[in-house]
BABALUM-319366 format. One line per 4 residues: for each residue z, y, x of C-alpha. Coordinates in steps of 0.05 Angstrom, whole numbers, plus 32768, in hexadecimal, padded with zeros to 4 digits. Example, Ala and Ser with C-alpha at 12.3 -4.5 7.8 and 13.67 -1.06 7.14 Angstrom:
BEGIN
809C/7FA6/80F6 | 808F/7FEB/8111
***
This chain:
BEGIN
8AF1/830A/86FA | 8AD4/830B/86B4 | 8AC2/8350/8699 | 8ADE/8360/8654
8AA4/8389/863A | 8AC2/838F/85F5 | 8AFE/83B4/8613 | 8AD0/83EB/8630
8AB1/8426/860D | 8A65/8426/8605 | 8A5F/845B/863C | 8A8A/8431/866C
8A5F/83F4/865D | 8A1F/8419/866D | 8A3D/8434/86AE | 8A57/83EF/86C3
8A13/83D0/86B5 | 89ED/8407/86D8 | 89C5/8416/869A | 89B9/8450/866A
89A4/845D/8622 | 895B/845F/863B | 8961/8418/8657 | 894F/83FC/869A
8913/840B/86C5 | 88E0/83D5/86D6 | 88FC/83D3/871E | 8943/83C9/8704
892C/8390/86D6 | 890A/836B/8710 | 8946/8374/873E | 8976/8359/8709
894A/831F/86F8 | 894B/8309/8740 | 8997/830D/873E | 89A6/82F0/86F9
8968/82C5/86EB | 894A/82BA/86A6 | 896F/82C0/8664 | 896D/8275/8655
89A0/8240/8647 | 899E/8207/8678 | 8980/81C7/865B | 89A9/819B/8688
898F/8170/86C0 | 8946/815F/86B4 | 8931/8117/86BC | 8904/8111/86F9
88BD/80F6/86F3 | 88D1/80BA/871D | 890A/80AA/86EC | 88DA/80B0/86B2
88AB/807F/86D5 | 88E2/804D/86E7 | 88FC/8050/869F | 88BB/802F/868A
88D4/7FEF/86AA | 8919/7FED/868A | 8901/7FC7/864D | 8923/7F83/8646
88E1/7F5C/8640 | 88C3/7F7F/867C | 8901/7F6C/86A5 | 88F9/7F24/868E
88AF/7F26/86A1 | 88C1/7F41/86E6 | 88F2/7F07/86EF | 88BB/7ED7/86DB
888D/7EF7/870D | 88C1/7EEE/8743 | 88C5/7EA4/8731 | 8879/7EA0/8735
887C/7EBD/877B | 88B2/7E8C/8791 | 8888/7E52/8776 | 884C/7E6B/879F
8824/7E87/8765 | 8818/7EC7/878B | 87D8/7EDC/8768 | 87F8/7ED6/8724
8836/7EFC/873B | 880E/7F36/875A | 87E0/7F3C/871E | 881A/7F3C/86EC
883E/7F72/8715 | 87FE/7F9B/8716 | 87F9/7F96/86CA | 8842/7FA9/86C2
8838/7FE6/86EF | 87F9/7FFA/86C9 | 881F/7FF4/8687 | 8857/801E/86A5
8826/8054/86BB | 8809/8056/8675 | 884E/805F/8656 | 8860/8093/868A
8822/80BC/867B | 8830/80B7/8630 | 8878/80CF/8638 | 8865/810A/8666
882D/8120/8637 | 885C/811F/85FC | 8892/8146/8622 | 885F/817B/8638
8844/8182/85F2 | 888A/818E/85D6 | 889B/81BE/860F | 885D/81E7/85FE
8874/81E9/85B6 | 88B9/8202/85CA | 8898/8239/85F3 | 8870/824F/85B7
88AE/8257/858D | 88D5/827E/85C2 | 88F5/82BD/85A5 | 88E6/8305/85B9
8913/8341/85BF | 8907/838C/85B5 | 8922/83B3/85F0 | 8922/83FB/8608
890B/83FF/8650 | 88FC/8441/8672 | 8905/8464/862F | 88CF/843A/860D
88DA/8403/85D9 | 88B4/83C4/85EA | 88B5/837A/85D6 | 88C5/8347/860C
88D4/82FC/860B | 891F/82F5/8602 | 8922/82CA/8641 | 890F/8308/866A
894C/8331/8656 | 897C/8347/868D | 89C2/8365/868C | 89BD/83B0/867E
8981/83AA/8650 | 8985/83D3/860F | 8974/83A4/85D6 | 8962/83BD/858F
897A/838F/8557 | 896F/8391/850C | 8978/8369/84CD | 895E/8321/84D7
895D/8321/8524 | 897C/82EB/854F | 89A7/830A/8585 | 8985/82F8/85C7
89C0/8304/85F7 | 8A08/831A/85F9 | 8A10/8365/85F4 | 8A3C/83A2/85E7
8A27/83CA/85A9 | 8A16/8412/85B9 | 89FE/842A/8574 | 8A00/8409/8530
89F0/8417/84E7 | 8A0E/83E9/84B2 | 8A0A/83B1/84E5 | 8A21/8369/84D3
8A18/832B/84FD | 8A20/82E2/84E8 | 8A47/82C1/8521 | 8A59/827D/8503
8A36/825A/853E | 8A6D/8276/856B | 8AA9/8287/853F | 8AA2/8257/8504
8AA9/8292/84D5 | 8A76/828B/849D | 8A7C/82D4/8487 | 8A52/8305/84B1
8A7C/8331/84DF | 8A77/837D/84D6 | 8A6C/839F/8519 | 8A85/83E3/8531
8A6F/83FF/8575 | 8AAA/842F/8576 | 8ADF/83F9/856B | 8B16/83F4/85A0
8B22/83AB/85B1 | 8B59/838B/85DA | 8B43/8369/8619 | 8B62/8326/8605
8B45/8325/85BE | 8B1E/82E9/85A6 | 8AD4/82E7/8596 | 8ADB/82F1/854C
8B00/8333/8556 | 8ACF/8353/8585 | 8AAE/8382/8554 | 8A89/83A9/8589
8A65/836C/85A7 | 8A2B/833E/8594 | 8A1E/82F9/85B1 | 89E1/82CF/85C0
89CA/82A1/8588 | 89EC/82C7/854F | 89C4/82E7/8516 | 89C0/832F/84FE
89C8/832E/84B2 | 89C9/8379/84A4 | 89BC/83BC/84C4 | 89A4/83D4/8508
89C2/83DB/854D | 89B5/83EB/8596 | 89D6/83BD/85C7 | 89DD/83BC/8613
89D7/8375/862F | 8A16/835F/8653 | 8A07/8315/8660 | 89CA/82E7/865E
89BC/829D/8662 | 89F5/8270/8676 | 8A23/82AC/8680 | 8A23/82B9/8635
8A56/829D/8604 | 8A20/826E/85EA | 8A11/825A/8632 | 8A5A/8246/863C
8A55/8218/85FF | 8A13/81FC/8619 | 8A35/81ED/865A | 8A67/81C0/8635
8A30/8199/8610 | 89FB/8199/8646 | 89D2/815E/862F | 89C3/8156/85E5
8994/811E/85D0 | 8955/812C/85A8 | 895A/8114/8561 | 8927/80DF/854C
88FD/80EE/850F | 8907/80C1/84D2 | 88C6/809D/84E4 | 88DC/8092/852C
891E/8077/8513 | 88FA/8046/84E5 | 88CC/8031/851E | 8908/8028/854C
8926/7FF8/8519 | 88E3/7FD6/8510 | 88DC/7FCE/855B | 8920/7FAC/8560
890E/7F7D/8526 | 88CB/7F6C/8546 | 88EE/7F5D/8589 | 8919/7F27/8569
88E0/7F0B/8540 | 88B3/7F09/857E | 88E9/7EE9/85A8 | 88F5/7EB4/8572
88AB/7EA3/856D | 88A5/7EA4/85B9 | 88DE/7E72/85C0 | 88BC/7E45/858D
887A/7E4A/85B4 | 889D/7E37/85F5 | 88C1/7DFC/85D5 | 8881/7DE4/85B2
885A/7DE9/85F4 | 888E/7DC3/861C | 8892/7D8C/85E6 | 8846/7D85/85EB
8849/7D7A/8635 | 8840/7DBF/8654 | 886A/7DD0/8691 | 88AA/7DF7/8684
8898/7E2D/86B7 | 8853/7E35/8699 | 886E/7E3B/8653 | 88A6/7E6A/8668
8874/7E9A/8688 | 8846/7E94/864C | 8880/7EA0/861C | 8898/7EDE/8641
8851/7EF9/8644 | 8848/7EED/85FA | 888A/7F0F/85EA | 8876/7F4C/8614
8832/7F4E/85F1 | 8850/7F44/85AB | 8885/7F7A/85AF | 8865/7FBF/85A3
888D/7FE2/85D9 | 885B/801B/85DB | 8868/802E/8592 | 889D/8064/859E
8875/8086/85D5 | 8835/8086/85AB | 885B/80A1/856E | 8876/80DA/859A
8831/80E9/85B4 | 8813/80E9/856E | 8849/8119/8555 | 8843/8146/8592
87F7/8149/8591 | 87F8/8153/8546 | 8828/818D/854F | 87F9/81AC/8582
87C0/81A7/8550 | 87EB/81C8/851C | 87FA/8201/854C | 87AF/820D/8552
87AE/8214/8507 | 87E7/8247/8509 | 881E/8217/84F3 | 8857/8213/8525
8884/81D7/851A | 88CD/81E3/852C | 88E8/81A0/8514 | 88C1/8160/851E
88D9/813C/84DF | 88B4/8172/84B7 | 8872/8155/84D0 | 8880/8115/84A9
889E/8139/846D | 8860/8165/8466 | 8838/8129/844F | 886A/811E/8416
886A/8166/83FB | 885F/816A/83B1 | 886D/81B4/83A5 | 885F/81F1/83D1
8888/822E/83BC | 8866/826B/83D9 | 8875/82B4/83DD | 883D/82E0/83C3
8839/831C/83F1 | 8818/830E/8434 | 8816/82C3/8429 | 87EA/82BD/83EC
87D1/8304/83F2 | 87B9/832D/842D | 87F6/835C/842D | 87C2/8394/8431
87C5/83C1/83F4 | 877E/83D1/83E0 | 8764/8405/83AE | 8736/83E2/837D
8730/8410/8341 | 8732/845B/8334 | 8734/8482/82F2 | 871D/84CA/82F5
86F9/84FA/82C6 | 86FE/84C5/828E | 86D8/8490/82B7 | 86EC/844F/82DA
86D3/8448/8322 | 86D4/8405/8347 | 86E0/8408/8393 | 86C7/83CD/83BC
86E0/83B4/83FF | 871E/838D/8410 | 875A/8399/843D | 8759/83CF/8472
870E/83CC/8481 | 86F5/8412/8474 | 86B2/8401/8454 | 86A7/83FC/840A
8681/8419/83CF | 8694/8442/8392 | 8675/8424/8353 | 8670/843A/830A
8655/8401/82DE | 863D/83DE/831D | 8615/841B/8333 | 8625/843A/8376
863C/8483/8375 | 864E/84B8/83A8 | 8698/84CB/839B | 868D/850E/83BF
865C/8524/8389 | 8690/851B/8352 | 86C6/8551/8355 | 86FF/8528/8336
86F2/84ED/8364 | 86EB/8519/83A1 | 872D/853C/8391 | 8750/84FA/8384
873A/84DF/83C8 | 874F/851E/83ED | 8794/8520/83CC | 879E/84D6/83DC
878F/84E4/8426 | 87B6/8525/842C | 87F4/8511/8405 | 87FF/84D9/8436
882A/84C9/8473 | 8809/8487/8489 | 87D7/847D/84C1 | 87A0/844A/84CE
87A0/842D/8514 | 8770/83FF/8537 | 8786/83BF/8558 | 875E/8390/8583
8759/8349/8568 | 8731/830D/857E | 86E9/831B/856F | 86EE/8366/8562
8719/839C/8545 | 8748/839A/8509 | 8770/83D0/84E8 | 87BA/83D8/84D8
87E3/840A/84B1 | 881C/8432/84CE | 8848/8447/8495 | 8849/8435/844B
8814/8401/8438 | 8806/8425/83F6 | 87F7/8466/841C | 87CD/843D/844D
87A2/8424/8413 | 8796/846C/83FF | 8780/847E/8446 | 874F/8444/8445
8735/845D/8402 | 8729/84A2/8421 | 8705/8483/845C | 86D7/845D/842D
86C6/84A0/840C | 86B7/84BE/8451 | 86F6/84E9/8452 | 871A/84D7/8493
8730/8518/84B4 | 8764/8535/8485 | 8781/8565/84B8 | 873D/8587/84C1
873C/859A/8477 | 8785/85A1/8462 | 87BF/85BC/848B | 8801/85A2/8472
8836/85D8/846B | 886B/85B5/8442 | 8880/8572/8424 | 88AD/8556/83EE
88B6/850C/8401 | 88B4/84D5/83CD | 88F6/84C0/83AF | 8906/848B/837B
8922/84BD/8349 | 88E6/84EC/8347 | 88B3/84B4/8354 | 8886/84EA/8373
8870/8503/83B6 | 8851/8547/83C2 | 8835/856E/83FD | 8824/85B8/8403
87E2/85C2/8428 | 87B7/85FC/843D | 876A/85FB/843F | 8751/863D/8458
8770/8670/8429 | 877D/863D/83F2 | 87C2/861E/83E9 | 87CC/85DD/83C2
8805/85B0/83AF | 87EA/8569/83AF | 8815/8537/8387 | 8812/84EC/837F
8842/84BD/835A | 8850/8490/831F | 881C/849E/82E9 | 884C/84A5/82AF
8878/84D6/82D6 | 8840/84FF/82F4 | 8819/8504/82B2 | 8856/8524/8291
8852/855C/82C6 | 8808/856A/82BA | 87EF/85A0/828B | 87A5/859F/829E
8772/856B/82B3 | 8736/856E/82E3 | 86F9/855D/82B9 | 86B0/856B/82C6
86C3/8593/8303 | 86EE/85C3/82DB | 8738/85C8/82CB | 8743/85BC/8280
8780/85BA/8254 | 879F/8574/8252 | 879C/8563/8208 | 87BD/8528/81E4
877C/8500/81E0 | 876F/8506/822B | 87B9/84F6/8239 | 87B3/84B6/820E
8772/84A3/8231 | 8795/84A9/8275 | 87D1/8480/825C | 87A2/844A/8241
877D/8447/8284 | 87BF/8441/82A9 | 87D5/8408/827B | 8792/83E4/8282
8794/83E8/82CE | 87DD/83D1/82CF | 87CB/8394/82A4 | 8798/8383/82DA
87D3/837C/830A | 87C5/83BE/832C | 87FA/83EC/8348 | 87E6/8431/832F
87F0/8477/834B | 87DD/84B9/832B | 87C5/84F7/8350 | 87C9/8541/833F
87C9/8585/835F | 87DD/85CD/8354 | 87BD/860A/8374 | 87E7/8645/838D
87D1/868A/83A1 | 87FA/8687/83E2 | 882B/865D/8408 | 8864/868C/83F5
8853/8684/83AB | 8852/8638/83B3 | 8896/8638/83D4 | 88B4/8661/839C
8897/8634/8365 | 88A2/85EB/8352 | 8868/85C5/8371 | 886D/858B/8341
8865/85B2/8300 | 8827/85CC/82DB | 87FB/859B/8300 | 87B1/858B/82F8
87A7/8541/82EC | 8770/8523/8318 | 8770/84D8/830F | 878E/8493/8317
8789/8462/8350 | 8794/8418/8346 | 87A3/83EC/8382 | 87B4/83A4/838D
87C7/8376/83C7 | 8789/8348/83C3 | 878F/82FD/83CB | 877C/82E0/840E
8735/82C6/8409 | 8746/8280/8423 | 8783/8275/83F8 | 875F/8262/83B7
873C/8228/83DA | 877E/8214/83FC | 87A1/8211/83B8 | 8769/81E7/839C
876F/81B8/83D8 | 87BA/81B3/83CE | 87AF/81A3/8384 | 877E/816B/8395
87B3/8151/83C5 | 87E5/814D/838C | 880C/818A/83A2 | 881F/81C0/8370
8820/8208/8388 | 8857/8235/836C | 8856/8280/8377 | 889A/82A3/8381
8899/82EE/8386 | 88C4/832B/837D | 8888/834F/8360 | 887D/8360/8317
886B/8329/82E6 | 8827/8347/82D3 | 8812/834C/831D | 882B/8306/832D
8806/82E9/82F1 | 87C5/830C/8303 | 87C6/82F2/834B | 87DB/82AD/8334
87A1/82A9/8303 | 8770/82C3/8337 | 8787/828D/8368 | 8788/8256/8332
87D3/824B/833C | 87E4/8256/82F3 | 87C6/8221/82C4 | 87BB/822E/827A
87FE/820E/8265 | 8824/8227/82A3 | 8863/8250/829A | 8875/8292/82BB
88BF/82A0/82C4 | 88E3/82E0/82D9 | 8924/82E8/82FF | 8946/8300/82BF
8933/82BF/829C | 894B/8298/82D8 | 898F/82BA/82D5 | 8995/82A7/828C
898D/825C/829D | 89BF/822D/82BC | 89A8/81FC/82F2 | 89A1/81C3/82C0
8973/81EA/8292 | 8949/8202/82CE | 8940/81BA/82E6 | 8925/81A8/82A1
88EF/81DE/82A0 | 88DF/81E6/82EA | 88A3/81B6/82E7 | 8880/81E5/82B7
888A/8225/82DE | 8853/823C/830E | 8866/8285/8319 | 88AA/82A5/8324
88A8/82F1/8321 | 88DD/8326/8330 | 8909/82F3/8352 | 893A/82FE/838A
8942/82D2/83C8 | 8981/82B5/83A8 | 8956/829A/836F | 892B/8273/83A1
8965/8245/83B2 | 896E/8232/8369 | 8923/8226/8361 | 8922/81F7/839D
895E/81D0/8384 | 8940/81CA/833E | 88FF/81AE/835A | 8925/817D/8387
894E/8167/834B | 890A/8151/832E | 88FC/8127/836C | 88CB/8158/838A
88C2/8161/83D5 | 88C2/81AD/83DB | 88A2/81DB/840F | 88C0/8221/840A
88A7/8260/842C | 88D1/829D/843D | 88D9/82D6/846E | 891B/82FA/8462
8963/82ED/8476 | 8973/82DE/842D | 893B/82AA/842A | 895D/827F/845F
8988/8256/842E | 894B/8242/8404 | 8922/8234/8443 | 895A/8208/845E
8963/81E4/841B | 8919/81D4/8414 | 88FE/8193/842E | 88CD/81BC/8458
88E6/8203/8467 | 88AD/8231/847A | 88B8/8275/849A | 8886/82AD/84A5
8875/82B7/84EE | 885F/82FF/84E8 | 888C/831D/84B3 | 88C5/82EA/84B6
890A/82F9/84D2 | 8929/82CF/8508 | 895C/82B6/84D5 | 8924/829B/84A9
8901/827B/84E5 | 8941/825A/84FD | 894B/823B/84B8 | 8904/8223/84B4
88E2/81E3/84CB | 889C/8203/84CC | 8887/8249/84DF | 8844/8267/84C8
8827/8290/8502 | 87F8/82B4/84D2 | 8824/82B7/8493 | 87EB/8296/846D
87F1/8265/8433 | 87B2/8241/844A | 87D8/822F/848A | 880C/8209/8461
87D5/81DE/8442 | 87B6/81D4/8487 | 87FB/81BE/84A1 | 8802/818D/8467
87BE/8170/847A | 87D2/816A/84C3 | 8815/814B/84AF | 87F2/8117/8485
87C0/810A/84BD | 87F7/8100/84F0 | 881C/80CF/84C4 | 87DB/80AA/84B6
87CC/80A4/8500 | 8811/8088/850E | 8806/8054/84D7 | 87C1/8044/84F3
87D9/8031/8538 | 8816/800D/851D | 87E6/7FE3/84F4 | 87B9/7FD9/8530
87F0/7FC6/8561 | 8814/7F97/8532 | 87D4/7F74/851A | 87BF/7F6A/8563
8803/7F4E/8574 | 8802/7F1F/8539 | 87BE/7F06/8551 | 87DB/7EF6/8596
8818/7ED3/8579 | 87EE/7EA9/8548 | 87BE/7E94/8580 | 87F6/7E7A/85AC
8824/7E5F/8576 | 87ED/7E38/8551 | 87D4/7E1B/8593 | 8819/7E02/85A7
8827/7DE4/8563 | 87E4/7DC0/8566 | 87F4/7DA5/85AC | 87B8/7DC9/85CB
87B5/7DE5/8612 | 87C8/7E2E/861C | 878F/7E56/85FD | 87A2/7E92/8627
87C0/7E96/866D | 87FF/7EC1/8672 | 87DA/7EF5/869B | 87A3/7EF9/8667
87D6/7F07/862F | 87F3/7F40/8658 | 87AE/7F5D/8666 | 8799/7F5A/861D
87D9/7F7F/860C | 87CC/7FB5/863F | 8782/7FBE/8630 | 8784/7FBE/85E4
87C9/7FDD/85D7 | 87C1/8017/8606 | 8787/8047/8603 | 876A/8033/85BE
87AE/803A/859E | 87B8/807F/85BB | 8771/8093/85A4 | 8785/8080/855D
87BE/80B1/8563 | 878C/80EB/856A | 875C/80D4/8534 | 8742/8108/8503
875D/8105/84BC | 8736/80DD/8488 | 870A/8105/8459 | 8734/80F5/841C
8777/8104/843C | 8781/8141/8410 | 876C/811C/83D1 | 87A5/80EB/83D2
87E7/80F3/83AF | 8821/8107/83DC | 8843/80CD/83FF | 8886/80B7/83E3
88BC/80D1/8413 | 88DE/808D/8411 | 889E/8066/841C | 88A4/8031/8452
8875/8027/848C | 8859/7FE7/846D | 884D/8004/8428 | 880A/8001/8404
87F6/7FBD/841E | 87FE/7FCE/8468 | 8825/7F8E/8477 | 87EE/7F65/8456
87B8/7F88/8480 | 87E0/7F7C/84C0 | 87ED/7F32/84B1 | 87A7/7F23/8496
8782/7F41/84D2 | 87B4/7F26/8504 | 87B2/7EDF/84E9 | 8765/7EE0/84E6
8761/7EFB/852E | 878F/7EC2/8545 | 8768/7E8D/851F | 8722/7EA3/8538
873D/7EA7/857F | 8759/7E61/8579 | 8718/7E48/8559 | 86EF/7E62/8593
8720/7E42/85C5 | 871E/7DFE/85A2 | 86D1/7DFF/859A | 86C7/7E12/85E3
86F9/7DDE/85FC | 86D7/7DA6/85D4 | 8691/7DBD/85E7 | 8694/7DC1/8633
86D9/7DA5/8643 | 86E8/7DE0/8671 | 872D/7DFE/8666 | 871F/7E3D/868F
86DF/7E4B/8667 | 8704/7E3E/8624 | 873D/7E6C/8638 | 870B/7EA2/864D
86E8/7E9C/860A | 872A/7EA2/85E5 | 873E/7EDC/8612 | 86FC/7F00/8603
8700/7EF2/85B8 | 8747/7F0B/85B2 | 8737/7F4B/85D9 | 86F7/7F5A/85B3
8716/7F4B/856F | 874C/7F7E/857D | 871B/7FB3/8596 | 86F1/7FAA/8557
872F/7FAC/852C | 8741/7FF1/8547 | 8705/800F/8522 | 871D/7FEE/84E1
8761/800F/84EA | 8742/8055/84EA | 8745/8052/849E | 8785/803E/847B
8760/802C/843B | 8715/8026/8446 | 8711/7FFD/8486 | 86DA/7FFD/84B9
86A4/8009/8484 | 86C1/804C/846E | 86C0/8076/84AE | 868B/8084/84E1
869D/8058/851D | 8685/808F/854C | 86B2/80C4/852B | 86EA/80C0/855F
86CD/80CB/85A5 | 8710/80BD/85C5 | 8712/8079/85A3 | 86CB/8069/85BB
86DE/807B/8602 | 871F/8053/85FD | 86FA/8015/85E4 | 86C4/801B/8619
86FB/8021/864F | 871E/7FE4/8633 | 86DE/7FBB/8633 | 86CF/7FD0/867B
8716/7FBD/8691 | 870F/7F7A/866D | 86CC/7F6D/868E | 86EA/7F77/86D3
8718/7F3B/86C5 | 86DF/7F0B/86B9 | 86A5/7F25/86E4 | 86C7/7F3E/8724
86D2/7EFB/874A | 8715/7F0C/876B | 8733/7F2A/872C | 8716/7EF1/8702
873A/7EBF/872F | 877C/7EE2/8723 | 8770/7EE1/86D8 | 8758/7E98/86D6
8716/7EAC/86B5 | 86CD/7E99/86BE | 868F/7EC4/86AF | 8673/7EBF/8668
8629/7EBA/8658 | 8600/7EDB/8621 | 860A/7EA1/85F0 | 8655/7EA3/85FC
8656/7EED/85ED | 862F/7EE5/85AC | 8662/7EB1/8595 | 869C/7EDD/85AB
8684/7F1C/8589 | 8670/7EFA/8548 | 86B3/7ED8/8540 | 86DA/7F15/8559
86BA/7F3E/8522 | 86CE/7F0F/84EA | 8716/7F27/84E0 | 8700/7F6F/84D8
86BE/7F69/84B4 | 86CE/7F2F/8486 | 870B/7F51/846A | 86E9/7F95/8466
86AE/7F77/843F | 86DF/7F55/8411 | 8703/7F97/8406 | 86C1/7FBB/83F7
86AF/7F86/83C3 | 86F3/7F8B/83A3 | 86EF/7FD8/83A0 | 86A9/7FD4/8382
86C2/7FA8/8349 | 86FF/7FD4/833C | 86F5/8002/8300 | 86EB/804B/8311
8722/807B/82FB | 8731/80C4/8306 | 8751/80C5/834A | 8775/8106/833E
8785/8101/82F3 | 87CF/80FE/82FD | 87D4/8126/833D | 87ED/8165/831C
8828/813D/8301 | 8848/8151/8342
***
């Protein structure tokens, strides 16, 4: 009988589940996992490896070939039949391996994106993979989390959950752990429950897990729709259509070849087998598998560069991106506030060192000083460390130790400043005896400390507010009256530092005769001004180069931040985001514009400051209205609409909420802008590699068709035996084509303009390249066959020469296909070790068919001598080298122009 958890009180739920507010023990968790299994939705019945293997032989042309093989056996051509079956099985094994590799690559990707949950077990809060949750676990949820299992709410603060996936209600549901719910109420009315797969949009809660996996409400839905098919990417869809078109074209040409052969006196059976073999060779049946492998392997490479792809179509779209809209904090900057300048005793002091590394120097006019020998500086550093609630903690990272801040990042920066000055043990000097926390109205924080018999109030806060509360200043080691000139000097310093994009704090103190006297007085009055501290979140070191790379690739970078305009402009200028004529727009200006006006000016705006997440959606739509392909970063719940609207939604892996990640197509594991540019480069490389082997496969197939078709029209004997056609197809279309799929990107890949999102596969002269090489390969193969046939009148030798020429021409062509534009002359032929190994393997497999007597007999071949090989290799090289030399000459005569002159038009 189903338990109605929503009809029970929280105490009754805990009792029924054998749990408590402290959570389960490790022993309880293990016992329940054995009973309930993992918290996973069933993926339906998996296809067995045997089925995957057998599916390789379901292709129509393979079935026709098997029928032809059966006929060969019945006619007594046992050698041909056995050899053809062996080739079919080898081809099937190759396809099987490709499919399994692709599936495993994608499975590894899914594992990397698996969610985690925060749970309380044995009284301690820990993070565990969501799949390891068990009934009775206490899960802690907050704004932005995805609910990992069904559960009864125990505690909640302003807790709302978006449940449209289950209830269809678009408005988030407000939750109440104390609500009394009828047992027969529907899902939408259960205000004291949360359900797997829904999203927390506001507040915090503690939940006891009541159901996991297929026992959840989401699991019941999954049970109804057990098997959902994977969606093909746009490229895969286009290739699927292309494949179908090529099938019909190939079948038509094959029929013509068979008819022409029969009319010229060839036996019907012989021509039927040759026609079927040609059709099998001509149809690029391996294309979908190789595309899947290229995408999967490319995705794995992107993961190594900290870009986790959630949706495969984004890999293709990345190569079309024209604008990257990036958040500032943590993406363009380090998200590590760093003190860079101090003002004390009328003097500016520069502080070196970046981030949380605690080494740096104090400089005045580029000369190193000791801050402890300057009373005002020493006091400033001590106040910064004492009036502080943050802590610096060490964390182990690959290759050493890094540091993190527990608490407010601004206070963390002040602690790092103190460490640089050699002041690290605050507690040993100052005992805190009281505190007035910071609040937004006072804009101050103060602590009361005791050092021996001395009692001080240390105060920090907004410079303008704190300065008003100061009556004296620390100058030359003495307290002096704070006159108007000194006050103006401090205000001018504050303004100058603020214009340098620094976030400023002021520091002051007041001395009391005793703790009792301090407690009776106002701490934050009659203060002694000590100095100013200017800090900034410094840009990531690698980002400037990444932005320059993006610019050379025709991609404009736009900064979108909630920070102040001055700070945003300073960072944008330092990173070369903001050109001389670039506009900066604030959220207030955005609100004053309608969407039409925004679309008119959006191409001129490079920085958006003081904007809200809601503004991001308008910015994306305005850019898209100008035909841009937009990549948009975000991390918050409110960023999700803009992320989803963008052509490439990018979520932050470290700071991003689950809502943002769910809406995204790409997750940055390191929250780094440079990773976006690296992902664009990988996306372009993946698309290039797919085009490379499409070009290679189709040019090779055209060569085979031209060879056979031209021979039949000319009334010549068959230039290739059916079994030779099949072997050429296996040897040249297999390993070399896969090796092209893992080729490294070309050196100029990030110096090209973004690809048009509507660009076809055969754009930019690709169809011409395919046809020109294919036709030339066919013609030189036929020329070798005719010459050999006329020279020594031996059909077997002539067919072997044609067979060798066709194979070698295709294996040479594969090196030409490594460059989409420059050809074989542009790239180092030894630059892809996998391709070298693939070609060597193909040559060895080919050699077996002419030099191993028993195999040669099955393939109707004869051994070739040195002279034969010279002729074969010279003619086989013509299609590749002749056209590449012609291209080089044409490019040399073409007038030089600025390759990137118009790139920033994007």
